[in-house]
C-alpha positions as CSV (number, residue, x, y, z in Angstrom):
1,X,-4.5,-18.5,51.1
2,X,-6.9,-18.9,48.3
3,X,-6.2,-22.8,47.6
4,X,-6.5,-23.3,51.5
5,X,-10.0,-21.9,51.2
6,X,-10.9,-23.6,48.5
7,X,-9.6,-26.9,50.2
8,X,-11.9,-26.5,53.5
9,X,-14.7,-25.7,51.1
10,X,-14.0,-28.9,49.2
11,X,-13.9,-30.6,52.7
12,X,-17.7,-29.1,53.4
13,X,-18.9,-30.6,50.6
14,X,-18.0,-33.8,50.7
15,X,-19.0,-33.8,54.3
16,X,-22.6,-33.1,53.5
17,X,-22.5,-35.5,51.0
18,X,-21.6,-38.1,53.3
19,X,-24.0,-37.3,56.2
20,X,-26.8,-37.1,53.0
21,X,-25.9,-40.9,52.4
22,X,-26.3,-41.7,56.1
23,X,-29.6,-40.4,56.6
24,X,-31.0,-37.4,55.3
25,X,-33.8,-37.7,53.2
26,X,-33.0,-36.0,49.9
27,X,-35.9,-33.8,48.1
28,X,-38.2,-36.0,45.8
29,X,-37.6,-35.4,42.4
30,X,-39.8,-33.2,40.0
31,X,-41.0,-36.3,38.4
32,X,-42.2,-38.3,41.3
33,X,-45.9,-39.4,41.5
34,X,-48.4,-37.4,43.4
35,X,-49.3,-39.4,46.6
36,X,-52.0,-41.9,46.7
37,X,-55.1,-39.7,46.9
38,X,-53.8,-36.6,45.8
39,X,-56.4,-34.4,44.0
40,X,-55.7,-35.1,40.3
41,X,-58.7,-32.1,39.0
42,X,-59.3,-29.1,40.3
43,X,-62.6,-27.1,40.2
44,X,-64.6,-24.2,41.4
45,X,-68.1,-23.1,42.2
46,X,-69.2,-19.7,41.5
47,X,-72.1,-18.7,43.6
48,X,-74.8,-16.0,42.6
49,X,-74.8,-14.5,46.3
50,X,-72.7,-15.5,49.6
51,X,-73.2,-19.0,51.2
52,X,-75.6,-19.2,54.2
53,X,-79.3,-19.2,52.3
54,X,-80.0,-22.6,54.0
55,X,-81.7,-23.6,50.3
56,X,-80.3,-23.4,46.7
57,X,-76.3,-21.9,47.5
58,X,-75.9,-24.1,50.4
59,X,-76.9,-27.3,48.5
60,X,-74.7,-26.7,45.5
61,X,-72.3,-26.2,48.7
62,X,-72.7,-29.8,49.8
63,X,-72.0,-30.8,46.4
64,X,-68.7,-29.4,46.2
65,X,-68.1,-30.8,49.9
66,X,-69.0,-34.7,48.6
67,X,-66.7,-34.2,45.4
68,X,-63.9,-33.2,47.7
69,X,-64.5,-35.8,49.9
70,X,-65.3,-38.8,47.5
71,X,-63.2,-37.9,44.3
72,X,-59.5,-37.4,43.3
73,X,-60.2,-33.6,42.9
74,X,-59.5,-30.0,44.8
75,X,-62.3,-28.0,43.9
76,X,-62.9,-24.4,45.7
77,X,-66.1,-21.8,46.3
78,X,-66.0,-18.5,45.3
79,X,-68.6,-16.4,46.7
80,X,-70.0,-13.5,45.4
81,X,-72.4,-10.8,46.6
82,X,-74.9,-10.6,43.5
83,X,-75.0,-10.1,40.0
84,X,-72.6,-7.5,39.8
85,X,-69.9,-9.8,40.7
86,X,-70.5,-12.8,38.8
87,X,-68.5,-12.3,35.5
88,X,-65.4,-11.0,37.1
89,X,-65.4,-14.0,39.8
90,X,-66.0,-16.0,36.8
91,X,-63.1,-14.8,34.7
92,X,-60.6,-15.1,37.5
93,X,-61.5,-18.7,38.0
94,X,-60.8,-19.3,34.3
95,X,-57.6,-17.1,34.7
96,X,-57.0,-20.0,37.6
97,X,-56.9,-22.6,34.8
98,X,-59.5,-24.6,36.9
99,X,-60.1,-28.0,34.8
100,X,-63.9,-27.2,35.5
101,X,-65.6,-23.5,36.3
102,X,-69.3,-24.1,37.9
103,X,-71.7,-21.2,37.6
104,X,-74.6,-21.3,39.9
105,X,-77.5,-19.1,38.0
106,X,-75.4,-17.3,36.0
107,X,-76.8,-14.7,33.6
108,X,-77.3,-17.1,30.4
109,X,-76.0,-14.6,28.0
110,X,-73.0,-13.5,29.8
111,X,-72.1,-17.3,31.1
112,X,-72.4,-18.7,27.7
113,X,-70.9,-15.9,26.2
114,X,-67.6,-17.1,28.1
115,X,-68.1,-20.5,27.1
116,X,-67.4,-19.4,23.6
117,X,-64.8,-17.1,24.6
118,X,-62.8,-19.7,26.5
119,X,-63.5,-22.8,24.3
120,X,-60.6,-25.1,26.0
121,X,-61.8,-24.4,29.5
122,X,-64.6,-27.0,30.5
123,X,-67.5,-25.1,31.8
124,X,-70.9,-26.2,33.9
125,X,-74.4,-24.8,35.0
126,X,-75.8,-27.0,37.8
127,X,-79.1,-24.9,37.4
128,X,-81.0,-24.0,34.2
129,X,-79.6,-22.4,31.2
130,X,-82.5,-21.0,29.1
131,X,-81.4,-21.7,25.7
132,X,-81.8,-24.6,22.8
133,X,-78.3,-25.3,22.4
134,X,-75.1,-25.3,24.8
135,X,-71.1,-25.0,23.4
136,X,-69.5,-28.0,23.1
137,X,-67.4,-27.0,25.9
138,X,-70.5,-26.7,28.6
139,X,-72.9,-28.7,30.6
140,X,-76.0,-27.4,32.2
141,X,-78.9,-29.4,34.3
142,X,-82.4,-28.7,34.0
143,X,-84.1,-30.3,37.2
144,X,-87.9,-31.0,36.7
145,X,-89.0,-29.2,39.8
146,X,-92.6,-29.1,38.7
147,X,-92.8,-32.6,39.1
148,X,-91.7,-32.7,43.1
149,X,-93.9,-29.0,43.6
150,X,-97.1,-31.4,42.3
151,X,-96.5,-33.9,45.1
152,X,-96.1,-30.6,47.3
153,X,-99.4,-29.4,46.0
154,X,-101.1,-32.8,46.8
155,X,-100.0,-32.3,50.1
156,X,-101.0,-28.4,50.6
157,X,-104.5,-29.1,48.7
158,X,-105.5,-31.8,51.2
159,X,-104.3,-29.9,54.5
160,X,-105.9,-26.8,54.0
161,X,-108.5,-25.7,56.1
162,X,-109.5,-22.1,54.4
163,X,-109.2,-23.1,50.7
164,X,-107.1,-20.6,49.9
165,X,-103.4,-21.3,49.8
166,X,-100.4,-18.9,48.4
167,X,-97.1,-19.2,46.8
168,X,-94.3,-16.3,47.3
169,X,-92.2,-16.7,44.4
170,X,-89.0,-14.9,44.1
171,X,-89.1,-14.0,40.1
172,X,-91.8,-14.3,37.0
173,X,-89.6,-16.8,34.8
174,X,-89.8,-20.0,33.8
175,X,-87.6,-21.7,36.1
176,X,-89.5,-20.0,38.7
177,X,-92.6,-20.8,37.5
178,X,-92.0,-23.9,37.3
179,X,-92.0,-24.8,40.9
180,X,-95.5,-22.7,40.9
181,X,-97.3,-24.0,38.2
182,X,-96.8,-27.2,39.4
183,X,-97.6,-26.6,42.6
184,X,-100.9,-25.0,41.7
185,X,-101.7,-27.9,39.5
186,X,-101.5,-30.7,42.4
187,X,-103.8,-28.4,44.7
188,X,-106.3,-27.8,42.3
189,X,-106.4,-32.0,41.4
190,X,-107.6,-32.5,45.2
191,X,-109.1,-29.2,45.8
192,X,-110.7,-28.0,42.6
193,X,-112.4,-25.0,44.7
194,X,-109.2,-23.8,46.4
195,X,-107.8,-20.5,45.3
196,X,-103.7,-20.3,45.1
197,X,-102.6,-16.9,45.9
198,X,-99.2,-16.0,44.0
199,X,-96.6,-13.2,44.7
200,X,-93.8,-12.5,42.5
201,X,-90.5,-10.7,44.9
202,X,-88.8,-8.8,41.7
203,X,-85.6,-11.4,41.6
204,X,-84.6,-10.3,45.0
205,X,-83.5,-13.3,46.9
206,X,-81.6,-12.2,49.9
207,X,-84.5,-10.0,51.6
208,X,-86.1,-12.2,54.1
209,X,-88.2,-8.9,55.5
210,X,-89.5,-8.7,51.9
211,X,-90.6,-12.6,52.3
212,X,-92.2,-11.7,55.4
213,X,-94.2,-8.9,54.8
214,X,-95.4,-10.7,51.6
215,X,-96.2,-13.8,53.6
216,X,-98.0,-12.2,55.9
217,X,-100.1,-10.1,53.4
218,X,-101.1,-13.6,51.8
219,X,-102.0,-14.7,55.3
220,X,-104.2,-11.6,56.0
221,X,-105.9,-12.6,52.6
222,X,-107.1,-15.9,53.8
223,X,-104.4,-18.0,53.1
224,X,-103.1,-21.0,55.7
225,X,-100.3,-22.4,53.8
226,X,-97.6,-21.0,51.5
227,X,-95.3,-22.6,49.6
228,X,-91.8,-20.1,49.4
229,X,-89.6,-20.4,46.7
230,X,-87.6,-17.3,47.1
231,X,-84.2,-18.5,48.3
232,X,-83.0,-16.3,51.7
233,X,-86.1,-14.3,51.4
234,X,-88.1,-17.4,51.6
235,X,-86.8,-17.6,55.1
236,X,-88.7,-14.6,56.2
237,X,-91.8,-16.8,54.6
238,X,-91.0,-19.7,57.3
239,X,-91.1,-16.7,59.7
240,X,-94.4,-15.2,59.0
241,X,-96.0,-19.0,59.2
242,X,-94.3,-18.9,62.6
243,X,-95.9,-15.8,63.5
244,X,-99.2,-16.2,62.7
245,X,-99.2,-19.8,64.3
246,X,-100.1,-21.4,60.4
247,X,-97.9,-23.4,57.7
248,X,-95.4,-23.1,55.0
249,X,-93.5,-25.2,52.7
250,X,-89.8,-25.2,52.3
251,X,-87.7,-25.4,49.1
252,X,-84.5,-26.6,47.7
253,X,-83.0,-27.9,50.9
254,X,-84.5,-29.8,53.8
255,X,-85.8,-26.7,55.4
256,X,-88.4,-28.5,58.2
257,X,-86.4,-27.7,60.9
258,X,-86.3,-23.8,60.3
259,X,-89.3,-23.1,61.9
260,X,-90.3,-26.8,63.6
261,X,-93.7,-27.6,63.7
262,X,-94.8,-24.9,60.8
263,X,-92.7,-26.0,57.8
264,X,-95.1,-29.2,56.8
265,X,-92.8,-30.3,54.2
266,X,-89.9,-29.4,51.5
267,X,-89.5,-30.0,47.9
268,X,-86.1,-30.7,47.5
269,X,-84.4,-29.4,44.1
270,X,-81.0,-31.6,44.4
271,X,-78.6,-29.2,43.4
272,X,-75.8,-30.9,45.5
273,X,-76.5,-33.6,42.9
274,X,-76.4,-31.6,39.6
275,X,-72.8,-29.7,41.3
276,X,-71.5,-33.0,42.1
277,X,-72.5,-34.9,38.7
278,X,-70.4,-32.9,36.3
279,X,-67.2,-32.8,38.4
280,X,-67.4,-36.9,38.4
281,X,-68.2,-36.7,34.9
282,X,-64.6,-34.6,34.8
283,X,-62.9,-37.1,37.0
284,X,-64.3,-40.1,34.5
285,X,-63.4,-38.3,31.3
286,X,-66.7,-38.6,30.2
287,X,-67.3,-35.0,30.1
288,X,-69.4,-33.7,27.1
289,X,-71.4,-30.5,26.7
290,X,-75.1,-30.4,26.3
291,X,-78.3,-30.7,28.6
292,X,-78.9,-32.9,31.1
293,X,-82.5,-33.4,32.7
294,X,-83.5,-35.3,35.6
295,X,-86.5,-35.5,37.5
296,X,-88.4,-37.3,40.1
297,X,-87.4,-41.0,38.5
298,X,-83.6,-40.0,38.8
299,X,-83.8,-39.0,42.3
300,X,-82.9,-35.4,41.7
301,X,-86.3,-33.6,42.8
302,X,-88.2,-34.9,46.0
303,X,-89.9,-34.0,48.9
304,X,-88.0,-33.8,52.5
305,X,-89.9,-36.9,53.5
306,X,-88.0,-38.9,51.3
307,X,-85.2,-38.4,52.9
308,X,-87.0,-39.5,56.4
309,X,-87.6,-36.1,57.9
310,X,-90.2,-36.5,60.7
311,X,-90.1,-33.1,62.1
312,X,-93.6,-31.7,61.3
313,X,-94.4,-35.0,62.0
314,X,-93.5,-34.9,65.7
315,X,-94.1,-31.2,66.3
316,X,-97.1,-30.3,64.2
317,X,-100.4,-30.2,65.6
318,X,-102.1,-33.5,66.0
319,X,-105.2,-32.5,64.1
320,X,-103.1,-32.4,60.9
321,X,-100.3,-35.0,61.9
322,X,-103.4,-37.5,62.0
323,X,-104.1,-36.9,58.5
324,X,-100.1,-37.6,57.4
325,X,-100.3,-41.7,56.6
326,X,-103.1,-41.2,54.3
327,X,-101.7,-38.0,52.4
328,X,-98.2,-39.6,52.2
329,X,-99.9,-42.6,50.4
330,X,-101.6,-40.2,48.1
331,X,-98.5,-39.1,47.5
332,X,-96.7,-42.4,46.4
333,X,-99.9,-42.9,43.9
334,X,-99.4,-39.6,42.3
335,X,-95.7,-40.1,41.9
336,X,-95.8,-43.1,40.6
337,X,-98.2,-41.7,37.7
338,X,-95.7,-39.4,36.9
339,X,-92.9,-41.4,36.7
340,X,-94.4,-44.0,34.6
341,X,-95.8,-40.5,32.3
342,X,-99.4,-41.8,32.9
343,X,-99.8,-38.4,34.3
344,X,-98.5,-35.0,32.9
345,X,-97.3,-32.4,35.1
346,X,-97.4,-28.5,33.3
347,X,-93.8,-27.9,32.9
348,X,-93.3,-23.8,32.7
349,X,-90.5,-23.9,30.0
350,X,-93.3,-25.6,27.6
351,X,-96.4,-23.8,29.0
352,X,-98.2,-24.6,25.4
353,X,-98.5,-28.1,26.6
354,X,-102.4,-29.5,26.7
355,X,-102.0,-29.6,30.7
356,X,-100.3,-26.2,30.8
357,X,-103.0,-24.8,28.7
358,X,-105.7,-25.9,31.1
359,X,-104.0,-25.0,34.3
360,X,-103.3,-21.3,32.8
361,X,-107.1,-20.8,32.3
362,X,-107.7,-21.2,35.7
């Protein structure tokens, strides 16, 4: 009986082998090369707050999208709900052995400490790291937003009717004052007797109501145009402009369409580029730790007008839009001076320079 059973089983095995040879598809061997276009590298972006700010975070997410479309990578976005979750999210990404871990607007001491703790892991910061040196396994970008903010100041100083303008800034820190100082310098360059108001939000970047109330306060003081540098809180500034039938300036991403006809232009800090760039360096095998600085010259900073935005031009009041051709010519004149080095804009990271000392005395 046992011999008969073994004979039957043997026949079944042979039959299975015959069927396979006659057309069934065998399993791919473990050593088979990946299909063309399959991801060869992985990365993860940890965000400082959830997606949906229509500004800094969403710009970085566009860099991840571009990398996934253009490069042989699979990059994930790990959203957090604020500072309390940052380190846990970073450690989780490290544990998953991504080829590159990107931390957007992370605490410098914590983020660099992790890079030192895990020297075999590559790290990138699409935004500023406030140190003089970095570990060899970390790359960080600084975008010269004071340059594009200066151009914004030229526009605002040329358009203000009240000669009082404002800035609502997320917090009092060099990385944010880069925007404000450059903006103020641009305003005063074309309107020396203008008053530039500034309000800081105590690093609350996710509170549109706070931004709204702060902007309304500046409008009540006579400001007719306000530059917002406050993440999602800045959406409240744009709403305040619409409520008062006045004007605002967007930041980081093209925000001209958020309140059409009230957002004159947006200052672009192209975080999508500083997110994409280190991923490409890993793919190219040229990743090396250290600082990378980019500005107007490299196309990492600029204006929404540079990308063809005409929202304000077509929806703003005729008495203002009629001035835009002359103002655009002025902007290009000063852009050339900045790129050539003929003119220096105050950089909040080196506030002891002559241009900063002169500006801060005003």
